[in-house]
N, C-alpha and C positions, 0 to 999 in steps of 0.2 A: 607505608606498609612495613610491617615487622616480619623479618625473616630470620629465625633464630640460628640457622646454621651457616650464615654468611658473616664475614669479618665486619662489615658495616651492617649492623642489625636493622637499622631503620633507614628508609629511603623511598624514592619514587621508583616503581617498577614499570619499565617500558619493555614490551614484547617486541623483538626486532627480527628483521630478516637481514642477513649479512652475506656478501659475496665471499666464497671460499678462497678464491685466488688473491683478490686485492684486499680482503678483510675490511672492505668498506661497507658501512651500514647503509642499506638501501632504503628502508623504511621502518616505521615503528608505530605501535599503538600503546597508548597509556592503559595500564591495567589498574582498575579501581577496586579490586578485591572481589570476593564472591558475590557480595550483595550489590556492589556498585556497577559491575560489568555484566551486561546481559547480552546473550546471543539473539540476534533478530530473527533467525530462521529455525529455532527450536533445536539446534545442534549444540553439542558441548562447546565450551569456550575454545579449547585447543583447536577443534575443527573450524570454528568460525574465524579465529585469529589467523590460521594458516591460509584459509581462502582469501581473506581480506588482505593479508600482507603480500600474497603472491599474485594478486589480481592482475597487475600490469604485465605479468610474465606468462599468463595463461595461454595455452596453445603454442608455446615456443619450444616444446619437447625438451625442457630442462628438467633437472632432478632437484628435489628438495630434501634436505637432511634435517630430521627433527629429533628431539629427545622424547623421553617417555610420557611427558605431560601432554604432548600433541598427538602422538602416533596412535592410530586405531584402524580397524579394518574399514569402517565406513568412510573415513577420511581418505585412505589409500584408494579405495574404489572411486570416490568422488573426484579426486585429483586426476586419476588416470582416465576416466570415462568423460567427465565433464569439463576438465580443465586442461587436458592435454599435457600433463606433467607426470613424471614418476616420483616416487617418494620412498626413502629408506629411513628407518628409525628403530630405535630400541623400544620395546613394548613392555609394559607392566604385566606381570604374571597374573594379576587379578582380572584381566579382561575376559568376558564370557566367550569371546570368539576363539580363544586359545584352547586347543585340545589338551586334555589332561595328560596324555602321553608325552607331550612336549614339555610339560612342567615337572615331570618325574626325574629326580636326580639320583635316587638310591641305587637303581640298577645300571646306571651308566658310568663309564670309566672317566676320570678327570682328563680334560683336554679333548673330549669327544664332542661331536656335533650330531644332531639329528635334523633332517630336512623334511619339510612338508611343502609340497608344490600344489598349487591350484592353477587355473587358467590364467589368472591375472597377477598372482603374487606367490612369493616364497617366504616361508617362516623357518628361521634357523634357531635351534635351541642348543646353546653352547655351554658345556660344563667347564668352568675355569680350572686350571691346574692347581691353584692354591687350595690346600686342604682346609684352610680356615674359611674359605668362601662358602656361605650357605645358600647363595642365590645362583640361579641359572640365568644366563644372559639370553634374552629373546630378541631376535632381530627380524624385522619384517621389511620386505622390499617388493616394490612392483617393477623395479628396474632389472632384477634377476629373476627370470621366469623359466628358463629351460635348464634342466639338470645337465644335459649333455653339452650344450653350447657354453654354459657358464663355468661348469666345474670339470668336465671331461673326466680324466682318470683320478681326479682329486675328490671325487664324490664322497668317499669314505673318511676323508680327513677333515680337519677344521681349518686348514691353511687359508682358504679364500675368505671365509666370512669372519674368522677370529681377527684377521688384520683389519677388515672393514669395521668391526666393532671397536677395536682399539683406535682406529682413525676417527670414527664417529665420536668417541669419548674425548679425544684430543681436540677435535673441532669445537666441541661444547666447552671444554675448559678454556680454549683460546678465546672464544666469544665471551665467556664470563670475565676473563682477565682483562680483555680489551675494553669491555664496557663496564668495568668496575666503578667503584665510588670515585667521584671527582671532588677534591676538596674545594670549598667555596673560595678559597684564595688562589685557585689555579688560574694561570694567565693563559689566554687563548688569543691567537692572531688570526682566527678564522672570522670571516664576514658571514653572519647568520642571515638567512633568508626567512622572511615572515611566512608563516604557514596559513 
């Protein structure tokens, strides 16, 4: 697979699930590209991969953290209602489920957040402090559902969720760094188990 914005431009892409605390890779699925990988149930690939990778952890009341390729409203609802898991992730602004008011940047101050609550999830729209930033960070969560319980007096500030989005970004960078390219001459002392 060719990925132009990565240091190793060519390689095999494996979509993985990783434990946050131990940083141990729990499972993975080989990605064959748009034409080679098909979803069996008519859902998008991000949705299908997330359900397949977390299947052994369904109904354990755990939380899943994803990046914008995976996160969507149907996935969050499916994970919450059918799999017994919560999900938090950054969302792309081009999703049809996102209200236009949450994408608007011109009328909002840098460093501010706008919150949208539903019964099952919360959407946070954060305007970064950097004047050069042209994008709004959209964070969606089924783990944070109550304005009063989760945010209390901080509801008007960006303290709670801006730290979550930075933490999410650092988790994603950590995953990319730890699962980066392995040179063919790398020595390993691990005993591999046949799959």
